[in-house]
A tleap script that builds the chain and sets N, CA, C and O, in Angstrom:
source leaprc.protein.ff14SB
mol = sequence {
  NMET ILE LYS LYS PRO LYS GLU ASP ARG GLU
  LEU GLU SER GLU LYS LYS THR ASP ASN LEU
  SER GLN ILE LYS PRO TYR PHE ILE TYR ILE
  ASN ARG SER CYS ASN ILE TYR ILE PHE TRP
  ILE LEU ILE HIE TYR ILE SER ALA ASN MET
  TYR ALA LYS TYR CYS THR PRO LEU THR LEU
  SER GLY PHE VAL MET SER PRO PHE LEU VAL
  SER SER THR HIE CYS LYS ALA PHE LYS TRP
  MET ILE LEU HIE GLY SER SER THR LEU GLU
  SER MET TRP ILE ILE LEU GLY THR TRP ILE
  CYS SER LYS ILE ILE ILE ASN CILE
}
set mol.1.N position { 24.554 12.209 45.815 }
set mol.1.CA position { 26.055 12.549 45.167 }
set mol.1.C position { 25.688 12.642 43.484 }
set mol.1.O position { 24.890 12.086 42.730 }
set mol.2.N position { 26.672 13.600 43.373 }
set mol.2.CA position { 26.360 14.462 41.755 }
set mol.2.C position { 26.896 13.393 40.226 }
set mol.2.O position { 28.077 13.273 39.900 }
set mol.3.N position { 26.161 12.975 39.758 }
set mol.3.CA position { 27.053 12.471 38.474 }
set mol.3.C position { 27.559 13.143 37.728 }
set mol.3.O position { 27.154 14.303 37.672 }
set mol.4.N position { 28.659 12.718 36.833 }
set mol.4.CA position { 29.287 13.352 36.680 }
set mol.4.C position { 28.817 13.494 34.079 }
set mol.4.O position { 28.524 12.705 33.181 }
set mol.5.N position { 29.033 14.723 34.203 }
set mol.5.CA position { 28.706 14.277 32.707 }
set mol.5.C position { 28.668 13.992 31.823 }
set mol.5.O position { 28.121 14.659 30.945 }
set mol.6.N position { 29.421 12.480 31.551 }
set mol.6.CA position { 29.948 11.866 30.633 }
set mol.6.C position { 29.214 10.608 31.414 }
set mol.6.O position { 28.961 9.606 30.746 }
set mol.7.N position { 29.014 10.627 32.229 }
set mol.7.CA position { 28.049 9.752 32.568 }
set mol.7.C position { 26.302 10.119 32.286 }
set mol.7.O position { 25.554 9.168 32.059 }
set mol.8.N position { 25.876 11.200 32.313 }
set mol.8.CA position { 24.771 11.521 32.280 }
set mol.8.C position { 24.239 11.189 30.544 }
set mol.8.O position { 23.202 10.741 30.054 }
set mol.9.N position { 25.817 11.773 29.865 }
set mol.9.CA position { 25.660 11.382 28.260 }
set mol.9.C position { 25.448 9.925 28.079 }
set mol.9.O position { 24.395 9.811 27.452 }
set mol.10.N position { 25.994 8.656 28.355 }
set mol.10.CA position { 26.152 7.019 28.120 }
set mol.10.C position { 24.342 7.114 28.666 }
set mol.10.O position { 23.366 6.513 28.217 }
set mol.11.N position { 24.478 8.439 30.144 }
set mol.11.CA position { 22.849 6.999 30.098 }
set mol.11.C position { 21.898 7.396 29.745 }
set mol.11.O position { 20.820 6.830 29.924 }
set mol.12.N position { 22.092 8.737 29.006 }
set mol.12.CA position { 20.238 9.510 27.208 }
set mol.12.C position { 21.048 8.683 26.385 }
set mol.12.O position { 20.324 7.957 25.705 }
set mol.13.N position { 22.462 8.465 26.135 }
set mol.13.CA position { 22.600 7.350 24.675 }
set mol.13.C position { 21.633 5.725 25.047 }
set mol.13.O position { 20.919 5.043 24.311 }
set mol.14.N position { 21.990 5.576 26.373 }
set mol.14.CA position { 21.556 4.102 26.373 }
set mol.14.C position { 20.121 4.301 25.983 }
set mol.14.O position { 19.866 3.623 24.987 }
set mol.15.N position { 19.058 5.016 26.432 }
set mol.15.CA position { 17.796 5.851 26.735 }
set mol.15.C position { 17.152 5.120 25.429 }
set mol.15.O position { 16.385 4.168 25.289 }
set mol.16.N position { 18.098 6.375 24.168 }
set mol.16.CA position { 17.739 6.688 23.268 }
set mol.16.C position { 17.712 5.478 22.575 }
set mol.16.O position { 16.632 5.267 22.023 }
set mol.17.N position { 18.699 4.480 22.409 }
set mol.17.CA position { 18.944 3.683 21.787 }
set mol.17.C position { 18.158 2.090 22.294 }
set mol.17.O position { 17.692 1.154 21.643 }
set mol.18.N position { 18.247 2.264 23.228 }
set mol.18.CA position { 16.696 1.233 23.999 }
set mol.18.C position { 15.511 1.715 23.262 }
set mol.18.O position { 14.937 0.736 22.785 }
set mol.19.N position { 14.982 2.680 23.007 }
set mol.19.CA position { 13.450 3.515 22.468 }
set mol.19.C position { 13.867 3.030 20.986 }
set mol.19.O position { 13.117 2.301 20.338 }
set mol.20.N position { 14.986 3.435 20.539 }
set mol.20.CA position { 15.029 2.886 19.017 }
set mol.20.C position { 14.704 1.150 19.465 }
set mol.20.O position { 13.566 0.684 19.428 }
set mol.21.N position { 15.242 0.798 19.647 }
set mol.21.CA position { 15.106 -0.797 19.115 }
set mol.21.C position { 13.852 -1.157 19.677 }
set mol.21.O position { 13.506 -2.336 19.762 }
set mol.22.N position { 13.170 -0.232 20.056 }
set mol.22.CA position { 11.519 -0.907 20.854 }
set mol.22.C position { 11.049 -0.228 19.246 }
set mol.22.O position { 10.850 -1.150 18.456 }
set mol.23.N position { 10.927 0.578 18.883 }
set mol.23.CA position { 10.344 1.076 17.759 }
set mol.23.C position { 10.664 0.728 16.324 }
set mol.23.O position { 10.094 0.851 15.239 }
set mol.24.N position { 12.080 0.127 16.868 }
set mol.24.CA position { 12.498 -0.238 15.191 }
set mol.24.C position { 11.178 -1.426 14.642 }
set mol.24.O position { 10.611 -1.122 13.593 }
set mol.25.N position { 10.897 -2.244 15.090 }
set mol.25.CA position { 9.767 -3.820 15.074 }
set mol.25.C position { 9.084 -2.525 14.001 }
set mol.25.O position { 9.549 -2.090 12.947 }
set mol.26.N position { 7.920 -2.167 14.678 }
set mol.26.CA position { 7.538 -0.929 13.383 }
set mol.26.C position { 7.744 -0.157 13.164 }
set mol.26.O position { 6.678 0.267 12.717 }
set mol.27.N position { 8.298 0.453 13.098 }
set mol.27.CA position { 8.339 0.904 11.874 }
set mol.27.C position { 9.278 0.251 10.315 }
set mol.27.O position { 9.386 0.870 9.256 }
set mol.28.N position { 9.917 -1.303 10.661 }
set mol.28.CA position { 9.305 -2.164 9.533 }
set mol.28.C position { 8.892 -2.802 9.195 }
set mol.28.O position { 9.152 -3.604 8.298 }
set mol.29.N position { 7.327 -2.493 10.428 }
set mol.29.CA position { 6.269 -3.112 9.655 }
set mol.29.C position { 5.638 -2.437 8.978 }
set mol.29.O position { 4.998 -2.912 8.040 }
set mol.30.N position { 5.643 -0.936 9.312 }
set mol.30.CA position { 5.061 -0.377 8.676 }
set mol.30.C position { 5.303 -0.030 7.243 }
set mol.30.O position { 4.434 0.263 6.422 }
set mol.31.N position { 6.488 -0.093 7.060 }
set mol.31.CA position { 7.395 -0.002 5.219 }
set mol.31.C position { 7.040 -1.125 5.092 }
set mol.31.O position { 6.408 -0.555 4.203 }
set mol.32.N position { 6.738 -2.337 5.050 }
set mol.32.CA position { 6.176 -3.458 4.541 }
set mol.32.C position { 5.082 -3.214 4.102 }
set mol.32.O position { 4.885 -3.714 2.995 }
set mol.33.N position { 3.720 -2.256 4.797 }
set mol.33.CA position { 2.923 -2.276 4.816 }
set mol.33.C position { 2.371 -1.384 3.708 }
set mol.33.O position { 1.406 -1.537 2.959 }
set mol.34.N position { 3.465 -0.193 3.853 }
set mol.34.CA position { 2.976 1.081 2.678 }
set mol.34.C position { 3.772 -0.058 1.156 }
set mol.34.O position { 3.020 -0.473 0.275 }
set mol.35.N position { 5.074 -0.333 1.137 }
set mol.35.CA position { 5.301 -1.209 0.079 }
set mol.35.C position { 4.073 -1.944 -0.513 }
set mol.35.O position { 3.772 -1.634 -1.666 }
set mol.36.N position { 3.192 -3.037 0.232 }
set mol.36.CA position { 2.346 -3.206 -0.165 }
set mol.36.C position { 1.046 -2.908 -0.879 }
set mol.36.O position { 0.555 -3.423 -1.884 }
set mol.37.N position { 0.599 -1.888 -0.048 }
set mol.37.CA position { -0.129 -0.768 -1.003 }
set mol.37.C position { 0.243 -0.053 -2.249 }
set mol.37.O position { -0.308 -0.085 -3.349 }
set mol.38.N position { 1.053 0.450 -1.939 }
set mol.38.CA position { 1.967 1.203 -3.637 }
set mol.38.C position { 1.892 0.016 -4.431 }
set mol.38.O position { 1.035 -0.131 -5.303 }
set mol.39.N position { 3.058 -1.121 -4.065 }
set mol.39.CA position { 2.581 -2.019 -5.130 }
set mol.39.C position { 0.869 -2.778 -6.146 }
set mol.39.O position { 0.451 -3.089 -7.261 }
set mol.40.N position { 0.564 -2.714 -4.952 }
set mol.40.CA position { -1.377 -2.660 -5.616 }
set mol.40.C position { -1.670 -1.405 -6.039 }
set mol.40.O position { -2.143 -1.624 -7.154 }
set mol.41.N position { -1.691 -0.401 -5.896 }
set mol.41.CA position { -1.702 0.996 -6.139 }
set mol.41.C position { -0.915 1.098 -8.015 }
set mol.41.O position { -1.124 2.208 -8.502 }
set mol.42.N position { -0.413 0.479 -8.620 }
set mol.42.CA position { 0.357 0.969 -9.355 }
set mol.42.C position { -0.167 -0.594 -10.383 }
set mol.42.O position { -0.461 -0.825 -11.556 }
set mol.43.N position { -0.069 -1.229 -9.332 }
set mol.43.CA position { -1.291 -2.703 -10.055 }
set mol.43.C position { -2.189 -3.111 -10.795 }
set mol.43.O position { -2.352 -3.995 -11.636 }
set mol.44.N position { -3.015 -1.913 -10.105 }
set mol.44.CA position { -4.643 -1.480 -10.717 }
set mol.44.C position { -3.869 0.273 -11.537 }
set mol.44.O position { -3.778 0.090 -12.751 }
set mol.45.N position { -3.803 0.465 -11.485 }
set mol.45.CA position { -3.588 1.585 -12.358 }
set mol.45.C position { -2.227 1.644 -13.626 }
set mol.45.O position { -2.601 2.310 -14.591 }
set mol.46.N position { -1.408 1.334 -13.719 }
set mol.46.CA position { -0.908 0.520 -15.223 }
set mol.46.C position { -2.074 -0.411 -15.876 }
set mol.46.O position { -2.049 -0.723 -17.066 }
set mol.47.N position { -3.111 -0.829 -14.966 }
set mol.47.CA position { -3.781 -2.323 -15.576 }
set mol.47.C position { -5.164 -1.663 -16.637 }
set mol.47.O position { -5.664 -1.884 -17.740 }
set mol.48.N position { -5.399 -0.434 -15.073 }
set mol.48.CA position { -6.182 0.703 -16.458 }
set mol.48.C position { -6.381 0.737 -17.832 }
set mol.48.O position { -7.067 0.568 -18.840 }
set mol.49.N position { -5.373 1.054 -17.261 }
set mol.49.CA position { -4.213 2.665 -18.593 }
set mol.49.C position { -4.361 1.237 -19.765 }
set mol.49.O position { -5.081 1.297 -20.762 }
set mol.50.N position { -3.768 0.362 -19.498 }
set mol.50.CA position { -3.008 -0.559 -20.401 }
set mol.50.C position { -4.869 -1.256 -20.932 }
set mol.50.O position { -5.421 -1.112 -22.023 }
set mol.51.N position { -5.263 -1.794 -20.004 }
set mol.51.CA position { -6.908 -1.891 -20.627 }
set mol.51.C position { -7.735 -0.752 -21.678 }
set mol.51.O position { -8.455 -0.857 -22.672 }
set mol.52.N position { -7.247 0.256 -20.938 }
set mol.52.CA position { -8.285 1.033 -22.309 }
set mol.52.C position { -7.165 1.260 -23.394 }
set mol.52.O position { -6.452 0.343 -22.987 }
set mol.53.N position { -6.759 1.553 -24.006 }
set mol.53.CA position { -5.233 1.438 -24.179 }
set mol.53.C position { -5.605 0.236 -24.671 }
set mol.53.O position { -6.833 0.222 -24.747 }
set mol.54.N position { -5.124 -0.790 -25.045 }
set mol.54.CA position { -5.665 -2.008 -25.849 }
set mol.54.C position { -6.895 -3.100 -26.199 }
set mol.54.O position { -7.197 -3.850 -27.127 }
set mol.55.N position { -7.327 -2.786 -25.099 }
set mol.55.CA position { -8.103 -3.558 -25.323 }
set mol.55.C position { -10.386 -2.714 -25.757 }
set mol.55.O position { -11.401 -3.363 -26.011 }
set mol.56.N position { -10.184 -1.129 -25.620 }
set mol.56.CA position { -10.917 -0.210 -26.395 }
set mol.56.C position { -10.122 0.588 -26.790 }
set mol.56.O position { -9.962 1.549 -26.038 }
set mol.57.N position { -9.515 0.575 -27.739 }
set mol.57.CA position { -8.923 2.041 -28.584 }
set mol.57.C position { -10.147 2.856 -28.550 }
set mol.57.O position { -11.176 2.306 -28.944 }
set mol.58.N position { -10.213 4.159 -28.118 }
set mol.58.CA position { -10.670 5.538 -29.079 }
set mol.58.C position { -10.743 5.095 -29.953 }
set mol.58.O position { -10.234 6.086 -30.477 }
set mol.59.N position { -10.966 4.245 -31.042 }
set mol.59.CA position { -11.138 4.388 -32.534 }
set mol.59.C position { -12.010 3.780 -33.151 }
set mol.59.O position { -12.574 2.927 -32.466 }
set mol.60.N position { -12.562 3.927 -34.795 }
set mol.60.CA position { -14.031 3.279 -35.186 }
set mol.60.C position { -13.176 2.326 -35.046 }
set mol.60.O position { -13.805 1.499 -34.385 }
set mol.61.N position { -11.998 1.842 -35.269 }
set mol.61.CA position { -11.184 0.311 -35.669 }
set mol.61.C position { -11.593 -0.348 -34.501 }
set mol.61.O position { -12.019 -1.501 -34.568 }
set mol.62.N position { -11.518 0.198 -33.541 }
set mol.62.CA position { -11.237 0.159 -31.687 }
set mol.62.C position { -12.663 -0.265 -31.288 }
set mol.62.O position { -12.933 -1.210 -30.547 }
set mol.63.N position { -13.507 0.538 -31.864 }
set mol.63.CA position { -15.094 0.139 -31.414 }
set mol.63.C position { -15.196 -1.050 -31.689 }
set mol.63.O position { -15.362 -1.849 -30.768 }
set mol.64.N position { -15.118 -1.553 -33.207 }
set mol.64.CA position { -15.380 -2.396 -33.951 }
set mol.64.C position { -14.487 -3.544 -33.291 }
set mol.64.O position { -15.153 -4.078 -32.403 }
set mol.65.N position { -13.909 -3.805 -33.344 }
set mol.65.CA position { -12.822 -4.920 -32.465 }
set mol.65.C position { -12.494 -5.060 -30.991 }
set mol.65.O position { -11.519 -5.685 -30.574 }
set mol.66.N position { -13.511 -4.338 -30.122 }
set mol.66.CA position { -13.964 -4.572 -28.952 }
set mol.66.C position { -14.532 -5.229 -28.653 }
set mol.66.O position { -14.281 -5.217 -27.447 }
set mol.67.N position { -15.408 -6.109 -28.830 }
set mol.67.CA position { -15.725 -7.178 -28.661 }
set mol.67.C position { -15.055 -8.371 -28.794 }
set mol.67.O position { -15.227 -9.350 -28.068 }
set mol.68.N position { -14.095 -8.273 -29.961 }
set mol.68.CA position { -13.424 -9.794 -30.135 }
set mol.68.C position { -12.196 -9.479 -29.141 }
set mol.68.O position { -11.582 -10.408 -28.616 }
set mol.69.N position { -11.806 -7.910 -28.865 }
set mol.69.CA position { -10.443 -8.158 -28.111 }
set mol.69.C position { -10.649 -8.429 -26.754 }
set mol.69.O position { -9.780 -8.933 -26.043 }
set mol.70.N position { -12.083 -8.025 -26.257 }
set mol.70.CA position { -12.299 -8.314 -24.359 }
set mol.70.C position { -12.776 -9.153 -24.343 }
set mol.70.O position { -13.633 -9.189 -23.461 }
set mol.71.N position { -12.611 -10.859 -25.506 }
set mol.71.CA position { -12.564 -11.516 -25.183 }
set mol.71.C position { -11.126 -12.508 -24.637 }
set mol.71.O position { -11.224 -13.580 -24.041 }
set mol.72.N position { -9.721 -11.767 -25.055 }
set mol.72.CA position { -9.321 -11.857 -25.057 }
set mol.72.C position { -8.307 -12.130 -23.946 }
set mol.72.O position { -8.445 -11.766 -22.778 }
set mol.73.N position { -6.865 -13.081 -24.643 }
set mol.73.CA position { -5.829 -13.482 -22.802 }
set mol.73.C position { -5.638 -12.581 -22.458 }
set mol.73.O position { -6.082 -12.421 -21.321 }
set mol.74.N position { -4.820 -11.221 -23.125 }
set mol.74.CA position { -4.761 -10.433 -22.241 }
set mol.74.C position { -5.393 -9.432 -21.667 }
set mol.74.O position { -5.008 -8.914 -20.619 }
set mol.75.N position { -6.481 -9.059 -22.353 }
set mol.75.CA position { -7.522 -8.257 -21.782 }
set mol.75.C position { -8.284 -8.588 -19.898 }
set mol.75.O position { -8.628 -7.851 -18.973 }
set mol.76.N position { -8.245 -10.064 -20.124 }
set mol.76.CA position { -9.121 -10.819 -18.820 }
set mol.76.C position { -7.760 -11.047 -18.238 }
set mol.76.O position { -8.073 -11.122 -17.050 }
set mol.77.N position { -6.574 -11.194 -18.266 }
set mol.77.CA position { -5.773 -10.921 -17.415 }
set mol.77.C position { -5.927 -9.202 -16.970 }
set mol.77.O position { -5.904 -8.989 -15.758 }
set mol.78.N position { -6.083 -7.963 -17.912 }
set mol.78.CA position { -5.728 -6.456 -17.404 }
set mol.78.C position { -7.516 -6.621 -16.525 }
set mol.78.O position { -7.597 -6.206 -15.369 }
set mol.79.N position { -8.305 -7.001 -16.947 }
set mol.79.CA position { -9.623 -6.993 -15.962 }
set mol.79.C position { -8.994 -7.652 -14.752 }
set mol.79.O position { -8.262 -7.037 -13.977 }
set mol.80.N position { -9.236 -8.635 -14.653 }
set mol.80.CA position { -8.505 -9.812 -13.114 }
set mol.80.C position { -7.705 -8.731 -12.442 }
set mol.80.O position { -8.024 -8.371 -11.308 }
set mol.81.N position { -6.715 -8.208 -13.051 }
set mol.81.CA position { -5.689 -7.352 -11.783 }
set mol.81.C position { -6.774 -5.656 -11.758 }
set mol.81.O position { -6.275 -4.698 -11.167 }
set mol.82.N position { -7.905 -5.522 -12.299 }
set mol.82.CA position { -8.072 -4.250 -12.171 }
set mol.82.C position { -9.343 -4.485 -10.805 }
set mol.82.O position { -9.501 -3.776 -9.811 }
set mol.83.N position { -9.869 -5.346 -11.090 }
set mol.83.CA position { -10.758 -6.360 -9.961 }
set mol.83.C position { -10.094 -6.701 -9.356 }
set mol.83.O position { -9.847 -5.715 -8.661 }
set mol.84.N position { -9.187 -7.894 -8.836 }
set mol.84.CA position { -8.657 -7.503 -7.905 }
set mol.84.C position { -7.403 -6.357 -7.148 }
set mol.84.O position { -6.984 -6.322 -5.991 }
set mol.85.N position { -7.126 -5.667 -8.117 }
set mol.85.CA position { -5.931 -4.508 -7.171 }
set mol.85.C position { -7.829 -3.485 -6.513 }
set mol.85.O position { -8.094 -3.394 -5.314 }
set mol.86.N position { -8.586 -3.023 -7.408 }
set mol.86.CA position { -9.587 -2.714 -7.035 }
set mol.86.C position { -10.095 -3.337 -5.261 }
set mol.86.O position { -10.358 -2.743 -4.216 }
set mol.87.N position { -10.061 -4.283 -5.517 }
set mol.87.CA position { -10.558 -5.397 -4.253 }
set mol.87.C position { -10.130 -5.229 -2.966 }
set mol.87.O position { -10.784 -4.895 -1.978 }
set mol.88.N position { -8.533 -5.592 -3.112 }
set mol.88.CA position { -7.518 -5.004 -2.448 }
set mol.88.C position { -6.766 -3.899 -1.886 }
set mol.88.O position { -5.933 -3.765 -0.990 }
set mol.89.N position { -7.577 -2.868 -3.050 }
set mol.89.CA position { -7.457 -1.154 -1.608 }
set mol.89.C position { -8.445 -1.163 -1.052 }
set mol.89.O position { -8.355 -0.746 0.103 }
set mol.90.N position { -8.949 -1.323 -1.216 }
set mol.90.CA position { -10.032 -1.597 -0.665 }
set mol.90.C position { -11.108 -2.064 0.915 }
set mol.90.O position { -12.077 -1.677 1.568 }
set mol.91.N position { -10.071 -3.143 0.851 }
set mol.91.CA position { -10.085 -3.556 1.922 }
set mol.91.C position { -9.001 -3.313 2.588 }
set mol.91.O position { -9.080 -3.400 3.814 }
set mol.92.N position { -7.717 -2.949 1.976 }
set mol.92.CA position { -6.951 -1.460 3.043 }
set mol.92.C position { -7.718 -1.019 3.293 }
set mol.92.O position { -7.993 -1.196 4.479 }
set mol.93.N position { -8.603 -0.205 2.586 }
set mol.93.CA position { -9.039 1.018 3.557 }
set mol.93.C position { -9.800 1.025 4.856 }
set mol.93.O position { -9.941 1.866 5.744 }
set mol.94.N position { -10.274 -0.283 4.650 }
set mol.94.CA position { -11.673 -1.239 5.538 }
set mol.94.C position { -10.790 -1.339 6.710 }
set mol.94.O position { -11.171 -1.247 7.876 }
set mol.95.N position { -9.568 -1.537 6.311 }
set mol.95.CA position { -8.741 -2.394 6.874 }
set mol.95.C position { -7.536 -1.037 8.261 }
set mol.95.O position { -7.051 -1.315 9.358 }
set mol.96.N position { -7.505 -0.070 7.686 }
set mol.96.CA position { -6.644 1.284 7.640 }
set mol.96.C position { -8.293 1.719 9.275 }
set mol.96.O position { -8.275 1.700 10.506 }
set mol.97.N position { -9.400 2.036 8.192 }
set mol.97.CA position { -10.352 2.750 9.023 }
set mol.97.C position { -10.473 1.969 10.057 }
set mol.97.O position { -10.758 2.439 11.159 }
set mol.98.N position { -10.314 0.919 9.899 }
set mol.98.CA position { -11.006 -0.304 11.633 }
set mol.98.C position { -9.800 0.138 13.068 }
set mol.98.O position { -9.796 0.505 14.243 }
set mol.99.N position { -8.965 -0.194 12.018 }
set mol.99.CA position { -7.874 0.171 13.134 }
set mol.99.C position { -7.628 0.991 13.948 }
set mol.99.O position { -7.284 0.781 15.111 }
set mol.100.N position { -7.905 2.853 12.980 }
set mol.100.CA position { -7.913 3.952 13.604 }
set mol.100.C position { -9.458 3.981 14.347 }
set mol.100.O position { -9.528 4.006 15.576 }
set mol.101.N position { -10.076 3.978 13.919 }
set mol.101.CA position { -11.329 3.671 15.209 }
set mol.101.C position { -11.050 2.289 16.068 }
set mol.101.O position { -11.953 1.808 16.753 }
set mol.102.N position { -9.832 1.722 15.993 }
set mol.102.CA position { -10.079 1.077 17.399 }
set mol.102.C position { -9.460 1.747 18.343 }
set mol.102.O position { -9.889 1.605 19.488 }
set mol.103.N position { -8.025 2.854 18.056 }
set mol.103.CA position { -7.791 3.821 18.768 }
set mol.103.C position { -8.073 5.106 19.356 }
set mol.103.O position { -7.894 6.008 20.175 }
set mol.104.N position { -8.643 4.560 18.360 }
set mol.104.CA position { -9.677 5.995 19.088 }
set mol.104.C position { -11.018 5.648 20.027 }
set mol.104.O position { -11.613 6.469 20.725 }
set mol.105.N position { -11.468 3.710 19.815 }
set mol.105.CA position { -12.079 3.466 20.949 }
set mol.105.C position { -11.550 3.619 22.474 }
set mol.105.O position { -11.779 4.159 23.556 }
set mol.106.N position { -10.847 2.920 21.908 }
set mol.106.CA position { -9.476 2.512 23.116 }
set mol.106.C position { -9.679 3.439 24.655 }
set mol.106.O position { -10.121 3.323 25.798 }
set mol.107.N position { -8.904 4.551 23.595 }
set mol.107.CA position { -8.793 6.293 23.824 }
set mol.107.C position { -8.992 6.671 24.549 }
set mol.107.O position { -8.330 7.125 25.483 }
set mol.108.N position { -11.256 6.503 24.061 }
set mol.108.CA position { -11.928 6.835 25.634 }
set mol.108.C position { -12.501 6.911 26.828 }
set mol.108.O position { -12.452 7.959 27.471 }
savepdb mol mol.pdb
quit
């Protein structure tokens, strides 16, 4: 039996819809993961630059004041964000590398 062209289009449309519904959860997961990664990049970048500007200024008075500024609350907060931001970014790279290696090893 020969199918009508309209039926063929409906079947193709159903297949595309089915494929998209299967892929959609992965896109949502990847989008959320990328947003978290971008968030930590921003936190690390901004806090590193703010630490340099407000806690260790490039002036003679900044040099003299830096021992006092380093122990201040805002400088401690910047250091915390720098430390945990870099640790989180490093962990994300390790996770990505491990995932890629597992995909390569499984396909071999």
